[in-house]
C-alpha positions as CSV (number, residue, x, y, z in Angstrom):
1,X,105.1,69.3,-13.7
2,X,105.7,66.2,-15.7
3,X,108.6,65.9,-18.0
4,X,106.4,64.5,-20.8
5,X,104.8,66.9,-23.2
6,X,101.2,65.9,-22.7
7,X,98.4,68.3,-23.4
8,X,96.3,67.4,-20.5
9,X,96.1,68.3,-16.8
10,X,99.3,69.8,-15.3
11,X,100.6,67.7,-12.5
12,X,102.3,69.5,-9.6
13,X,104.8,67.9,-7.3
14,X,103.4,67.0,-3.9
15,X,104.5,68.9,-0.9
16,X,106.9,67.3,1.5
17,X,104.5,67.3,4.4
18,X,102.0,65.0,2.7
19,X,104.2,61.9,2.6
20,X,107.4,60.3,4.1
21,X,108.3,60.1,7.8
22,X,105.4,59.8,10.2
23,X,106.1,62.1,13.2
24,X,102.9,61.1,15.1
25,X,103.1,57.3,14.8
26,X,101.7,55.0,17.5
27,X,104.4,53.2,19.4
28,X,104.1,49.5,20.2
29,X,102.9,48.6,23.6
30,X,105.6,47.1,25.9
31,X,108.6,49.1,24.5
32,X,110.8,51.6,26.3
33,X,108.8,54.6,24.9
34,X,105.5,53.0,25.8
35,X,105.9,50.5,28.7
36,X,103.1,48.4,30.1
37,X,101.4,49.9,33.2
38,X,100.3,47.2,35.6
39,X,98.8,47.3,39.1
40,X,99.1,44.1,41.2
41,X,98.0,43.3,44.8
42,X,101.1,41.4,46.1
43,X,104.9,41.3,45.7
44,X,104.7,37.6,44.6
45,X,102.4,38.5,41.7
46,X,104.8,41.3,40.7
47,X,107.8,38.8,40.6
48,X,105.8,36.4,38.5
49,X,104.9,39.1,36.0
50,X,108.4,40.4,35.9
51,X,109.8,37.0,35.1
52,X,107.4,36.7,32.1
53,X,108.1,40.3,31.0
54,X,111.9,39.7,31.0
55,X,111.6,36.5,29.1
56,X,109.9,38.3,26.3
57,X,112.1,41.4,26.3
58,X,109.3,43.8,27.2
59,X,109.2,46.9,29.5
60,X,106.7,47.5,32.2
61,X,105.9,49.8,35.1
62,X,104.5,47.6,37.9
63,X,103.0,49.1,41.1
64,X,102.0,47.1,44.1
65,X,98.8,48.3,45.8
66,X,96.7,46.0,47.9
67,X,93.8,48.5,48.2
68,X,93.2,48.7,44.4
69,X,91.8,46.0,42.2
70,X,94.5,44.2,40.1
71,X,94.8,45.7,36.6
72,X,96.8,43.5,34.1
73,X,94.7,44.2,31.0
74,X,97.6,45.4,28.9
75,X,99.6,42.3,29.9
76,X,96.7,40.0,29.1
77,X,96.2,41.7,25.7
78,X,99.8,41.0,24.6
79,X,100.0,37.4,25.8
80,X,96.4,36.2,25.2
81,X,95.9,37.1,21.6
82,X,92.8,35.7,20.0
83,X,93.3,32.7,17.8
84,X,91.4,31.6,14.7
85,X,88.7,29.1,15.5
86,X,89.1,25.9,13.7
87,X,86.4,23.3,13.6
88,X,87.0,19.6,13.1
89,X,85.6,18.2,9.9
90,X,83.2,15.3,10.6
91,X,83.9,12.2,8.5
92,X,80.8,11.3,6.5
93,X,80.1,7.8,5.3
94,X,80.5,7.5,1.6
95,X,77.8,5.7,-0.2
96,X,79.1,4.1,-3.3
97,X,76.5,4.6,-6.1
98,X,76.8,2.8,-9.3
99,X,75.0,4.6,-12.1
100,X,74.1,2.9,-15.3
101,X,72.8,5.1,-18.1
102,X,70.9,3.6,-20.9
103,X,71.7,5.4,-24.1
104,X,68.4,5.0,-26.0
105,X,66.2,6.1,-23.1
106,X,66.9,9.0,-20.8
107,X,66.4,7.0,-17.6
108,X,69.1,6.6,-15.0
109,X,69.4,3.5,-12.8
110,X,71.0,4.1,-9.4
111,X,71.9,1.2,-7.1
112,X,73.3,1.8,-3.6
113,X,75.9,-0.6,-2.2
114,X,77.0,-0.2,1.4
């Protein structure tokens, strides 16, 4: 209940399970609890991936199997994040327009000078 004497709806305290520490949170990919699972075809490719993984302080389980297609989707997802597309603005030629307004009449005279 609220400590204020308000003649309205009685507010109950929420239960402890409804807020606070999240026990079922998703762990970040590439950590000790959720390492990357990669399949490569050769030992050279494994060493190249291990070098990049160690430089970025990540964890991975890499298996070498020449009979299975290479699967590095989790690795590519971390390092090849999509970037915002930025378009270059085209420069437009400014046309200088001199406008003379005649007060008595409501006509506008426009002359273009390049």
